[in-house]
C-alpha positions, 0 to 999 in steps of 0.5 A: 042643541039643548039649553046652554049656559056660560060661566062668565070670564072675568078678572081671573081670566084677565078680562075687565068688568066692561068685557065681562058685561060685553060677554053677557050681552053677547050671550043674551043676543045668542040665545043662551039659557043663562050666564053665571058669575063666579066670585073669589077675589075679584069683582062682587058677583051679585053686583056684577049681575045687577049691572048685567040685568040692565043690559040684557033682556032674556038670559037668566042670571045665575050667581055661581057660586055664592058661599054660605059662609061669606054671606048670611042667609038673610043677605043671600035672600035679600040679594036674590030678590033684588036681582030678580026684581032688577031682571024681571024674574031672571035670577038664579041663586047657586049656593055652595059650601066653598072650601077651607082655604077660601073660607078661613084664609080669605074670609076669616071664618071657621069652616065648621059644619058646612053641610048643616050650614048649607041645609039651614041656609037654604031653609032661611033663604026660602023664608026671606024670598017669600017675604013676610016674617022670617023666624028660624031656630036651627043648630047653626042659625037662630034668627028672627022673628022679623018682617021682610020689607020685600015684594018678591016676584016669586020663588028664586030657584036655589041650586046647590053646587053639591059634590059629595053624596051627602050634599047631593042628597041635600040637593034633592031634599031642599034645592030647586036644582043641582049645579055640579062642577068637575064631575066626570061624565062617566059618573054623572048619571050615577051621581044624578041618581042620588039627587033624584032618589033623595027628592023622591024619598021626600015626596018631591018630583025629581023632574022638577029639579034643574040639572046644570053641570059646569063643563070646561069647554073649548072650541077651535077649528085647530084641534091642538088649540082646543085641546090646549085650552081645555087642558089649561082650565083643568090644570088651573082648577086642579090647582084651586083644590079640585084635585082631591074631588077629581082624584076620587074618580080613579084618574091616578096621580094626574090630578095631584101632579097637575095641582102641584106643578101649577102651584109651583109655577110650572103651568106647562108641566101642569097642562101636560100632567092632565091625562087623556082620560081626564080630558075626555071625561071632564071637558068638551073640546074640538071643532064646533061640530065635535063640541056639539056632539060631545055636549049631546052626551051630557044631555043624554046623561040627564043635564037640562042645561050644560054650563060651558066653562071657558078656559082662562087661557082663552083670548077675547076673540076666542071667547066670542067664537065660543059664544057664537059656536054654542048659541042655540040653533033656533036663535 
């Protein structure tokens, strides 16, 4: 099987920090390409990855996704270089614009000009991670000149978690990779063409971009349990606000219904609201052999790495089973 990554289960899935580190160690032992740490209202993602860097040796360490509103570009760049140093060159920096509820309610910052902010943040982070002098005058940021006391190992890859078409074009122009979440397989190839076309227009080689979609994934020899786990993670994410994005792909009322029911406390109703079409187009689930076959379709559509997103309803043992099932064949 081609390269596989893992979104690390953490506090949102009711796992302790020690258990999160254990999952990262197991992914490292199993030959995974990368592990990714989310960051919302739980543990600090970059600090957690710093700890993981000391108990792993080969797996790449991805911040997924760092908001360009919650940290300054200078701090993002310094953090990326520090993690890269700690991990001997294994750092990946996933960047995103987040959403108005998170930016305004959780961080107390105005959600203004997100795409312009993303573009300028990527340009500044590039300067910071290169070391030397940083100087930038943009429409959102005006920084420097100042000198960085850094000794980078090399460029830390920047991946943009772009959703909309304008942001996908920014990815092709400025980022090293694309880190989309909750994009249906049926639309993935076309959306990827936006990224690659933009790269070509700016004189970049689109084949140099790392394409790493996040895909809800559930493995169980009991097909009903695997389906339930996949439905749960989709229902949870619709409640987190992805219903608007997913709804644009023609799934009818299902995304909004799942959102409303989950937010109202009717989790089982939200799970039932996930349509079969949504389930099959947005997630990968079933027995080990079925999941490997389904993952193959994502690679065929252009993914370099599929980042498996476990269900928040999965138990500790089910996460370990998932890690065992998805480990590359040649480990």
